[in-house]
VEXNUVEX-130737 format. One line per field, with one value per residue: residue number from 1; residue in one letter; x, y, z of N, C-alpha, C in turn. Coordinates in pm, 1 decimal. Example, Ala and Ser with C-alpha at 12.3 -4.5 7.8 and 13.67 -1.06 7.14 Angstrom:
<nodes>
k = 1, 2
r = a, s
nc1 = 1319.0, 1285.0
nc2 = -569.0, -225.0
nc3 = 780.0, 708.0
cac1 = 1230.0, 1367.0
cac2 = -450.0, -106.0
cac3 = 780.0, 714.0
cc1 = 1320.0, 1290.0
cc2 = -330.0, 3.0
cc3 = 780.0, 787.0
</nodes>
This chain:
<nodes>
k = 1, 2, 3, 4, 5, 6, 7, 8, 9, 10, 11, 12, 13, 14, 15, 16, 17, 18, 19, 20, 21, 22, 23, 24, 25, 26, 27, 28, 29, 30, 31, 32, 33, 34, 35, 36, 37, 38, 39, 40, 41, 42, 43, 44, 45, 46, 47, 48, 49, 50, 51, 52, 53, 54, 55, 56, 57, 58, 59, 60, 61, 62, 63, 64, 65, 66, 67, 68, 69, 70, 71, 72, 73, 74, 75, 76, 77, 78, 79, 80, 81, 82, 83, 84, 85, 86, 87, 88, 89, 90, 91, 92, 93, 94, 95, 96, 97, 98, 99, 100, 101, 102, 103, 104, 105, 106, 107, 108, 109, 110, 111, 112, 113, 114, 115, 116, 117, 118, 119, 120, 121, 122, 123, 124, 125, 126, 127, 128, 129, 130, 131, 132, 133, 134, 135, 136, 137, 138, 139, 140, 141, 142, 143, 144, 145, 146, 147, 148, 149, 150, 151, 152, 153, 154, 155, 156, 157, 158, 159, 160, 161, 162, 163, 164, 165, 166, 167, 168, 169, 170, 171, 172, 173, 174, 175, 176, 177, 178, 179, 180, 181, 182, 183, 184, 185, 186, 187
r = m, e, v, e, r, n, n, a, n, r, v, f, l, i, l, l, l, v, g, a, a, m, i, i, p, a, k, a, e, n, i, l, l, i, d, l, n, i, p, e, g, y, h, h, l, i, p, g, d, s, v, f, v, e, t, q, i, i, l, v, g, r, n, q, t, d, p, l, t, d, v, l, i, e, y, a, v, k, d, k, d, n, q, v, i, t, k, i, s, e, t, k, g, g, i, v, r, i, q, t, v, k, e, l, h, l, p, t, d, i, s, p, g, i, f, s, v, t, v, r, a, s, y, k, e, a, a, t, e, t, s, a, t, f, e, v, a, e, s, h, a, s, q, d, f, p, l, p, q, d, i, k, s, l, f, i, t, l, l, v, t, i, i, s, f, f, l, f, s, a, y, q, f, w, k, i, k, h, l, y, k, r, t, k, k, r, r
nc1 = -5930.6, -6112.8, -6157.4, -5962.2, -5881.8, -6100.3, -6113.0, -5872.8, -5910.4, -6141.7, -5960.3, -5815.2, -6003.3, -6100.5, -5885.5, -5821.6, -6037.3, -6016.0, -5747.9, -5885.6, -6060.6, -5893.4, -5755.3, -5932.4, -6062.3, -5813.3, -5768.5, -6031.6, -6019.7, -5856.8, -5994.4, -6147.1, -6414.2, -6572.0, -6782.2, -6827.7, -6954.1, -7081.1, -7267.4, -7571.9, -7565.7, -7302.2, -7238.4, -7226.1, -7019.4, -6839.4, -6507.4, -6304.1, -6453.7, -6521.5, -6564.2, -6741.6, -6692.6, -6857.8, -6760.6, -6757.7, -6616.0, -6584.7, -6462.1, -6391.9, -6497.4, -6384.7, -6455.0, -6609.8, -6475.9, -6189.9, -5879.0, -5857.7, -5835.9, -5571.4, -5665.7, -5530.0, -5617.6, -5658.7, -5728.0, -5809.6, -5876.7, -5925.8, -5861.3, -5982.4, -5767.2, -5642.6, -5471.3, -5356.9, -5517.2, -5615.5, -5472.3, -5522.7, -5420.6, -5519.0, -5475.8, -5687.7, -5888.3, -6055.2, -6287.3, -6490.9, -6618.6, -6561.5, -6653.8, -6639.8, -6634.8, -6525.7, -6370.0, -6273.0, -6087.1, -6102.1, -5893.3, -5882.6, -5792.2, -5875.9, -5982.5, -6307.9, -6466.4, -6570.9, -6469.7, -6296.4, -6310.2, -6122.2, -6135.2, -5885.7, -5828.1, -5608.1, -5510.5, -5241.8, -5155.6, -5382.3, -5595.1, -5816.9, -5998.4, -6215.4, -6445.5, -6581.4, -6761.7, -6771.5, -6892.0, -6697.4, -6813.8, -6786.8, -6990.9, -7253.5, -7576.8, -7876.7, -8092.9, -8040.5, -7998.6, -8155.4, -8124.9, -7982.3, -8158.0, -8409.0, -8490.5, -8503.5, -8717.5, -8892.0, -8888.5, -8997.2, -9269.1, -9354.9, -9350.7, -9514.7, -9742.0, -9824.1, -9804.7, -10034.6, -10293.6, -10237.9, -10313.1, -10584.8, -10676.1, -10706.8, -10859.9, -11099.9, -11144.3, -11176.1, -11428.4, -11613.0, -11562.3, -11621.9, -11915.0, -11989.8, -12012.2, -12214.9, -12464.9, -12457.1, -12509.8, -12763.8, -12925.9
nc2 = 11577.3, 11374.6, 11351.1, 11266.1, 11004.6, 10842.3, 10840.3, 10744.6, 10465.1, 10361.1, 10373.9, 10160.0, 9974.0, 9944.6, 9852.2, 9621.8, 9458.7, 9472.5, 9331.7, 9070.1, 8979.8, 8964.6, 8737.0, 8551.4, 8421.9, 8296.0, 8064.1, 7950.8, 7813.4, 7601.8, 7426.9, 7132.0, 6904.0, 6611.7, 6366.0, 6029.8, 5745.2, 5401.2, 5159.6, 5020.2, 4736.7, 4654.0, 4682.2, 4448.7, 4229.8, 3953.1, 3760.5, 3780.8, 3904.5, 4203.8, 4554.2, 4823.7, 5158.0, 5474.6, 5774.3, 6111.3, 6412.7, 6756.1, 7084.1, 7346.8, 7642.0, 7665.2, 7730.6, 7667.2, 7762.4, 7718.3, 7543.8, 7226.1, 7033.4, 6835.1, 6546.7, 6413.5, 6076.1, 5873.1, 5541.0, 5355.1, 5065.1, 5038.1, 4841.5, 4797.9, 4937.8, 5108.3, 4985.2, 4975.6, 4764.7, 4716.0, 4916.7, 5169.5, 5397.1, 5673.8, 5924.7, 6150.2, 6371.2, 6705.7, 6938.3, 7080.8, 6876.5, 6536.2, 6232.7, 5885.2, 5513.1, 5256.4, 4962.7, 4776.7, 4497.2, 4293.6, 4045.2, 3688.1, 3596.3, 3775.1, 3890.5, 3904.4, 4171.8, 4534.4, 4759.5, 5000.6, 5247.1, 5459.5, 5761.8, 5975.0, 6320.9, 6530.6, 6833.1, 7033.4, 7196.8, 7151.6, 6927.5, 6643.7, 6440.7, 6170.5, 5888.1, 5590.2, 5309.2, 4971.6, 4602.3, 4270.0, 3993.7, 3634.0, 3467.6, 3517.2, 3677.4, 3462.3, 3589.8, 3764.7, 3649.9, 3383.4, 3049.3, 2716.4, 2532.9, 2619.4, 2771.2, 2519.5, 2382.5, 2570.3, 2547.5, 2269.2, 2302.2, 2496.1, 2308.7, 2087.7, 2206.4, 2326.4, 2084.4, 1965.5, 2151.3, 2113.7, 1820.1, 1825.5, 1997.6, 1844.2, 1657.7, 1761.6, 1826.8, 1565.4, 1485.5, 1698.2, 1623.1, 1339.4, 1391.3, 1518.9, 1332.5, 1151.2, 1314.6, 1366.4, 1084.2, 1076.1, 1211.1
nc3 = 5113.0, 5167.5, 4904.3, 4760.8, 4889.6, 4816.1, 4542.9, 4483.2, 4599.8, 4437.6, 4203.1, 4280.8, 4295.8, 4051.7, 3911.2, 4004.2, 3916.5, 3649.3, 3632.3, 3759.2, 3578.7, 3312.4, 3456.6, 3534.4, 3261.6, 3186.2, 3329.2, 3324.0, 3071.9, 3133.6, 3244.2, 3338.8, 3320.7, 3465.1, 3405.4, 3531.9, 3480.7, 3537.3, 3346.9, 3429.3, 3423.6, 3510.3, 3783.3, 3948.5, 3930.0, 3844.1, 3900.3, 3581.2, 3470.9, 3258.3, 3321.1, 3220.4, 3146.6, 3102.5, 3027.3, 3000.5, 2910.0, 3005.5, 2849.6, 2994.2, 2913.3, 2677.3, 2327.4, 1996.0, 1829.3, 1881.1, 1833.1, 1803.9, 2117.3, 2308.4, 2488.1, 2811.7, 2916.6, 3168.2, 3303.8, 3581.2, 3784.4, 4051.0, 4391.9, 4733.7, 4927.1, 4758.1, 4566.9, 4234.6, 4015.0, 3757.1, 3440.6, 3208.6, 2964.1, 2736.4, 2474.7, 2359.5, 2143.6, 2131.0, 2123.7, 2241.7, 2411.0, 2511.5, 2431.1, 2606.8, 2594.7, 2753.8, 2808.7, 3039.4, 3177.5, 3432.7, 3598.8, 3633.4, 3889.1, 4087.0, 4385.6, 4555.3, 4646.4, 4684.7, 4451.8, 4244.3, 3993.9, 3830.4, 3676.7, 3526.0, 3405.9, 3216.1, 3096.2, 2991.2, 3283.7, 3425.1, 3567.4, 3646.2, 3867.7, 3909.1, 4048.6, 4078.2, 4209.5, 4215.8, 4258.1, 4295.7, 4295.0, 4442.2, 4267.5, 4011.3, 4159.9, 4213.8, 4158.9, 3933.5, 3720.9, 3590.7, 3659.9, 3509.5, 3558.8, 3609.8, 3369.1, 3223.9, 3358.8, 3310.6, 3007.8, 2983.2, 3110.3, 2930.0, 2679.8, 2741.0, 2809.3, 2509.5, 2363.4, 2492.1, 2417.4, 2170.6, 2144.6, 2253.9, 2044.0, 1880.3, 1944.0, 1985.8, 1708.1, 1580.4, 1715.9, 1620.8, 1339.8, 1354.1, 1442.9, 1197.4, 1006.7, 1111.8, 1087.0, 820.0, 706.5, 800.7, 675.2
cac1 = -5849.7, -6148.3, -6210.8, -5850.0, -5874.3, -6241.4, -6099.8, -5796.6, -5994.1, -6216.5, -5866.9, -5748.2, -6120.1, -6124.6, -5754.0, -5828.6, -6180.5, -5953.8, -5683.1, -5971.3, -6131.1, -5770.2, -5695.5, -6054.5, -6073.4, -5675.4, -5775.5, -6135.4, -5956.2, -5778.8, -6078.8, -6176.8, -6481.1, -6562.7, -6892.0, -6816.3, -7076.7, -7057.2, -7398.9, -7645.3, -7519.1, -7159.9, -7232.2, -7207.4, -6906.5, -6746.4, -6347.1, -6266.2, -6522.6, -6476.0, -6616.3, -6756.1, -6714.7, -6858.9, -6702.9, -6774.3, -6497.0, -6601.4, -6377.1, -6466.6, -6450.6, -6345.2, -6570.5, -6621.5, -6375.5, -6052.1, -5840.3, -5859.9, -5742.9, -5556.3, -5653.8, -5432.0, -5712.9, -5597.3, -5850.9, -5769.8, -5916.0, -5848.6, -5917.9, -6004.9, -5659.8, -5623.2, -5381.9, -5428.6, -5538.1, -5583.8, -5499.3, -5483.1, -5430.3, -5478.5, -5523.9, -5832.0, -5870.7, -6166.6, -6324.1, -6580.7, -6635.6, -6507.7, -6711.3, -6569.7, -6707.4, -6369.3, -6371.0, -6124.4, -6071.2, -6075.4, -5824.7, -5944.9, -5811.6, -5893.8, -6048.1, -6399.6, -6466.7, -6576.4, -6379.0, -6355.8, -6297.9, -6070.2, -6065.9, -5821.6, -5795.2, -5550.0, -5450.7, -5136.7, -5165.6, -5525.8, -5627.3, -5932.2, -6007.7, -6344.0, -6433.2, -6735.6, -6746.5, -6855.8, -6854.1, -6685.6, -6843.1, -6748.1, -7071.8, -7333.0, -7674.0, -7947.7, -8228.0, -8013.5, -7978.0, -8209.3, -8047.6, -8007.6, -8267.6, -8507.7, -8496.6, -8517.3, -8861.3, -8960.9, -8920.8, -9077.5, -9382.5, -9419.7, -9341.1, -9595.9, -9876.8, -9844.6, -9900.6, -10153.3, -10362.1, -10249.4, -10391.5, -10687.2, -10774.4, -10685.5, -10955.2, -11237.3, -11168.2, -11183.2, -11531.6, -11650.7, -11565.5, -11699.2, -12027.7, -12059.7, -12045.6, -12321.1, -12545.3, -12438.0, -12582.7, -12884.5, -12967.8
cac2 = 11473.1, 11240.3, 11311.2, 11192.5, 10874.9, 10808.5, 10821.2, 10605.2, 10340.4, 10358.5, 10338.8, 10053.1, 9856.3, 9898.9, 9781.6, 9496.4, 9400.7, 9441.5, 9191.5, 8974.8, 8976.8, 8888.6, 8602.9, 8405.1, 8335.8, 8212.6, 7973.8, 7871.5, 7772.5, 7485.9, 7374.4, 6986.0, 6862.8, 6448.6, 6271.3, 5906.5, 5635.6, 5249.9, 5113.6, 4931.8, 4593.4, 4634.1, 4668.5, 4379.2, 4140.7, 3813.0, 3772.3, 3748.1, 3982.7, 4333.4, 4687.8, 4934.6, 5288.5, 5567.3, 5922.4, 6240.1, 6520.0, 6883.8, 7113.4, 7437.4, 7805.2, 7660.1, 7728.6, 7563.0, 7765.3, 7696.0, 7430.5, 7051.9, 6996.7, 6666.6, 6553.7, 6258.1, 6024.1, 5741.5, 5457.5, 5275.8, 5005.7, 5012.7, 4788.0, 4918.6, 4972.7, 5165.9, 4942.2, 4928.8, 4625.2, 4729.2, 5034.9, 5210.6, 5530.9, 5702.8, 6081.8, 6202.1, 6495.1, 6713.9, 7124.2, 7104.0, 6738.9, 6408.6, 6096.9, 5780.4, 5429.8, 5180.5, 4838.0, 4715.9, 4356.3, 4225.9, 3929.7, 3625.0, 3566.7, 3891.2, 3848.6, 3942.4, 4271.7, 4626.3, 4830.0, 5169.2, 5262.2, 5603.7, 5840.3, 6081.8, 6330.7, 6623.4, 6898.1, 7124.4, 7205.9, 7139.9, 6777.6, 6614.4, 6302.9, 6100.4, 5750.7, 5522.8, 5231.4, 4816.3, 4498.6, 4177.0, 3861.7, 3470.8, 3434.9, 3626.4, 3644.0, 3401.1, 3644.2, 3864.2, 3555.3, 3254.6, 2918.2, 2629.2, 2438.2, 2688.8, 2751.8, 2372.2, 2396.4, 2659.1, 2477.9, 2159.1, 2346.9, 2532.2, 2214.2, 2001.2, 2305.4, 2350.0, 1922.0, 1961.0, 2213.9, 2025.5, 1713.4, 1881.1, 2076.5, 1733.8, 1560.4, 1832.1, 1854.9, 1446.8, 1511.6, 1756.2, 1498.6, 1221.0, 1430.8, 1550.7, 1193.1, 1130.8, 1403.6, 1356.7, 947.2, 1054.9, 1302.6
cac3 = 5103.9, 5129.4, 4773.4, 4699.8, 4913.6, 4727.3, 4410.4, 4506.3, 4640.0, 4312.3, 4108.8, 4278.0, 4306.0, 3882.6, 3845.0, 4087.2, 3872.8, 3557.8, 3677.1, 3796.1, 3436.9, 3263.2, 3530.6, 3486.9, 3133.2, 3133.7, 3425.2, 3288.4, 2966.0, 3140.4, 3352.2, 3298.2, 3427.9, 3429.5, 3429.8, 3506.4, 3480.8, 3526.1, 3312.1, 3501.0, 3441.6, 3539.0, 3916.8, 4022.0, 3850.9, 3878.4, 3861.9, 3474.8, 3336.1, 3251.4, 3334.3, 3079.9, 3195.7, 3010.7, 3041.9, 2907.1, 2973.5, 2967.4, 2849.4, 2989.3, 2858.4, 2545.8, 2273.8, 1900.4, 1694.0, 1928.2, 1831.6, 1862.8, 2227.4, 2319.9, 2705.9, 2852.0, 2993.8, 3254.4, 3384.9, 3667.7, 3837.8, 4226.3, 4520.2, 4861.8, 4990.5, 4644.0, 4489.8, 4084.9, 3953.7, 3586.9, 3429.1, 3054.3, 2908.4, 2594.0, 2439.2, 2281.1, 2136.6, 2181.6, 2129.7, 2386.9, 2507.1, 2477.9, 2521.5, 2548.8, 2658.3, 2767.0, 2893.7, 3148.5, 3180.4, 3541.0, 3638.6, 3682.8, 4026.0, 4161.9, 4482.0, 4582.1, 4710.3, 4674.5, 4388.7, 4201.8, 3870.9, 3841.6, 3563.6, 3565.3, 3287.8, 3195.9, 2980.5, 3028.7, 3419.2, 3459.9, 3573.9, 3730.8, 3874.9, 3960.4, 4069.4, 4070.5, 4264.8, 4161.3, 4336.8, 4247.8, 4407.4, 4353.8, 4150.0, 4018.5, 4234.9, 4125.4, 4111.4, 3828.8, 3611.5, 3606.5, 3691.8, 3398.2, 3605.7, 3617.2, 3212.6, 3167.6, 3377.1, 3222.7, 2873.8, 3016.0, 3112.0, 2800.2, 2574.5, 2813.4, 2767.7, 2377.6, 2297.3, 2551.6, 2365.7, 2023.2, 2147.6, 2281.4, 1965.3, 1762.0, 1981.0, 1919.3, 1548.2, 1550.8, 1758.2, 1481.5, 1219.6, 1346.3, 1422.6, 1062.1, 920.0, 1127.2, 1059.8, 676.7, 669.6, 853.1, 585.4
cc1 = -5926.1, -6141.6, -6090.9, -5839.5, -6026.7, -6198.6, -5968.7, -5809.7, -6099.9, -6098.5, -5840.0, -5887.2, -6136.5, -5988.4, -5770.7, -5938.1, -6108.6, -5872.9, -5744.8, -5982.6, -6028.6, -5714.0, -5823.7, -6054.3, -5955.0, -5718.5, -5923.1, -6088.4, -5925.7, -5854.5, -6148.8, -6266.3, -6541.7, -6706.7, -6853.5, -6924.5, -7060.8, -7253.4, -7404.9, -7565.2, -7400.4, -7153.0, -7185.4, -7123.1, -6864.6, -6579.5, -6385.0, -6362.6, -6478.2, -6590.0, -6610.9, -6781.6, -6743.4, -6837.8, -6735.0, -6673.1, -6540.9, -6500.1, -6369.9, -6406.3, -6416.8, -6498.7, -6521.9, -6496.0, -6190.0, -5989.0, -5841.0, -5758.6, -5734.1, -5565.8, -5566.3, -5587.7, -5654.2, -5727.8, -5771.8, -5885.4, -5884.6, -5883.6, -5950.6, -5901.8, -5590.2, -5518.2, -5437.5, -5428.1, -5501.4, -5563.5, -5451.1, -5500.5, -5458.6, -5538.9, -5610.2, -5832.9, -6020.8, -6167.4, -6385.8, -6594.6, -6564.0, -6590.1, -6618.0, -6634.3, -6535.1, -6404.3, -6281.1, -6188.0, -5983.9, -6003.4, -5908.1, -5919.2, -5807.8, -6037.3, -6188.3, -6420.5, -6552.6, -6459.2, -6373.7, -6277.8, -6259.0, -6047.8, -6026.6, -5790.9, -5693.9, -5465.3, -5366.6, -5139.6, -5299.9, -5514.7, -5734.3, -5954.2, -6133.5, -6336.4, -6576.9, -6704.8, -6840.5, -6781.2, -6840.1, -6714.1, -6791.9, -6874.4, -7182.6, -7463.2, -7782.0, -8049.0, -8212.7, -8008.5, -8023.1, -8117.2, -8107.9, -8146.4, -8373.0, -8585.0, -8539.6, -8683.7, -8939.7, -9037.8, -9000.2, -9234.4, -9428.0, -9443.7, -9506.7, -9740.7, -9924.1, -9904.9, -9994.8, -10272.7, -10312.6, -10358.6, -10583.2, -10774.6, -10783.1, -10826.0, -11068.3, -11273.1, -11184.3, -11361.2, -11623.8, -11691.9, -11660.3, -11866.4, -12106.9, -12094.4, -12168.6, -12471.3, -12559.4, -12566.2, -12701.6, -12975.6, -12984.3
cc2 = 11334.7, 11211.6, 11217.6, 11022.9, 10785.6, 10761.7, 10721.6, 10462.1, 10297.1, 10315.1, 10200.0, 9909.6, 9814.0, 9822.1, 9625.4, 9407.5, 9367.8, 9320.7, 9080.7, 8922.2, 8907.5, 8759.9, 8477.3, 8358.8, 8258.4, 8080.9, 7892.4, 7814.2, 7639.6, 7404.6, 7217.3, 6925.0, 6686.4, 6385.5, 6126.5, 5832.2, 5480.6, 5211.4, 5013.0, 4793.5, 4517.4, 4646.3, 4557.0, 4227.5, 3992.6, 3832.3, 3717.7, 3824.3, 4111.0, 4407.7, 4749.7, 5085.4, 5400.1, 5680.9, 6016.1, 6375.1, 6664.3, 6946.7, 7270.3, 7565.4, 7785.6, 7692.7, 7650.3, 7616.5, 7786.6, 7575.5, 7311.4, 7066.5, 6835.8, 6633.0, 6380.7, 6205.4, 5881.7, 5663.7, 5381.6, 5185.8, 4955.4, 4888.3, 4907.1, 4988.1, 5065.8, 5156.6, 4924.5, 4772.8, 4602.2, 4864.9, 5066.4, 5334.0, 5591.5, 5857.9, 6103.0, 6313.4, 6554.3, 6878.8, 7148.2, 6996.3, 6619.6, 6299.5, 6003.2, 5645.8, 5336.6, 5078.2, 4802.3, 4591.3, 4335.0, 4074.1, 3840.5, 3556.3, 3705.5, 3850.9, 3908.0, 4047.1, 4380.8, 4736.8, 4952.6, 5139.1, 5439.5, 5655.7, 5965.0, 6157.8, 6481.9, 6659.1, 7038.4, 7109.1, 7157.5, 6977.9, 6785.2, 6462.4, 6267.3, 5960.4, 5734.9, 5415.7, 5113.8, 4718.8, 4403.3, 4066.1, 3749.8, 3421.7, 3518.1, 3569.6, 3558.6, 3455.2, 3783.2, 3775.3, 3435.0, 3129.0, 2826.1, 2571.6, 2540.2, 2724.1, 2658.6, 2347.7, 2437.4, 2553.4, 2374.8, 2191.7, 2385.8, 2432.9, 2133.1, 2059.4, 2301.1, 2171.8, 1913.1, 2026.5, 2118.1, 1918.1, 1727.3, 1947.4, 1951.9, 1632.6, 1635.8, 1826.4, 1706.7, 1395.3, 1554.0, 1694.1, 1397.2, 1308.3, 1457.3, 1450.5, 1150.7, 1170.6, 1374.7, 1221.4, 987.6, 1156.8, 1196.0
cc3 = 5103.8, 5018.7, 4729.6, 4738.9, 4858.3, 4619.7, 4404.8, 4511.6, 4499.5, 4219.6, 4135.3, 4270.0, 4148.7, 3851.9, 3899.9, 4014.0, 3729.3, 3577.9, 3689.8, 3651.5, 3352.2, 3336.2, 3491.1, 3385.5, 3077.5, 3206.5, 3379.9, 3164.1, 3022.9, 3266.4, 3296.2, 3383.6, 3390.7, 3486.1, 3411.4, 3517.5, 3442.9, 3503.6, 3442.5, 3533.3, 3503.0, 3692.6, 4015.9, 3899.9, 3940.9, 3850.9, 3689.6, 3403.7, 3322.4, 3285.0, 3260.5, 3203.4, 3097.0, 3056.0, 2959.2, 2995.7, 2914.6, 2936.3, 2860.3, 2983.3, 2728.7, 2490.0, 2100.3, 1794.2, 1761.9, 1855.9, 1886.0, 2008.4, 2274.5, 2491.2, 2722.6, 2934.2, 3057.3, 3313.4, 3467.2, 3776.4, 4002.0, 4292.0, 4663.4, 4941.0, 4870.1, 4569.1, 4346.2, 4074.1, 3798.8, 3527.6, 3280.0, 3035.4, 2788.0, 2600.2, 2351.8, 2236.1, 2108.6, 2129.4, 2263.8, 2449.5, 2437.8, 2544.3, 2467.4, 2647.2, 2663.3, 2866.7, 2956.9, 3214.2, 3352.5, 3548.3, 3677.7, 3819.5, 4092.8, 4251.8, 4499.3, 4640.1, 4635.6, 4558.6, 4319.4, 4093.5, 3864.8, 3726.9, 3582.3, 3400.0, 3314.5, 3074.9, 3031.1, 3203.4, 3498.3, 3474.0, 3688.6, 3719.6, 3954.4, 3961.7, 4113.9, 4114.4, 4214.0, 4263.1, 4247.7, 4351.6, 4316.9, 4241.3, 4138.6, 4113.8, 4160.3, 4104.1, 3984.4, 3732.7, 3692.5, 3599.6, 3567.5, 3438.6, 3576.2, 3469.8, 3168.9, 3217.4, 3332.1, 3069.1, 2887.3, 3008.3, 2988.8, 2729.1, 2613.1, 2758.3, 2614.7, 2327.5, 2382.6, 2478.6, 2220.7, 2044.9, 2181.8, 2174.1, 1835.1, 1799.5, 1925.7, 1791.0, 1501.4, 1609.7, 1636.4, 1392.3, 1224.5, 1368.6, 1308.7, 970.1, 987.9, 1105.4, 898.8, 644.3, 712.2, 738.1, 471.2
</nodes>
């Protein structure tokens, strides 16, 4: 009796493992992973600027012998209340990986605050979404970009230094020339 129960348990476990092995590859084919990045210079923007988004979508469980897969990619800029500010979508084909760089234009009348870029990728019944945040300010911080007055002062200082060096060199040349004439007359 005990032997029959152990055999029944073994058969049940084998059937369970075989069933799981058949299900797992089918689901792995439809898994999408998204890596989203906003480049360094696009974390602090002003109204009317554009935010650039780099994405990499990985089709898990796919190999290079599979046919080309069309993935619907949706890009959306949302405010803190999750309201869509701007949105675009596209369909891209890939076998294992799809890499994109998108430029999303911000309206000129957008109010300052924290916003997010959301990227959603979908293929058949599989869909994945991820987001990253950035800030819109009234104007760029002075430490990020030198003010025109600072550039003007730097230019004037550089110009005065060059002119001073030129005049000093000309004076030294004149002194050497004058000294040379004196020594020539003495001979």
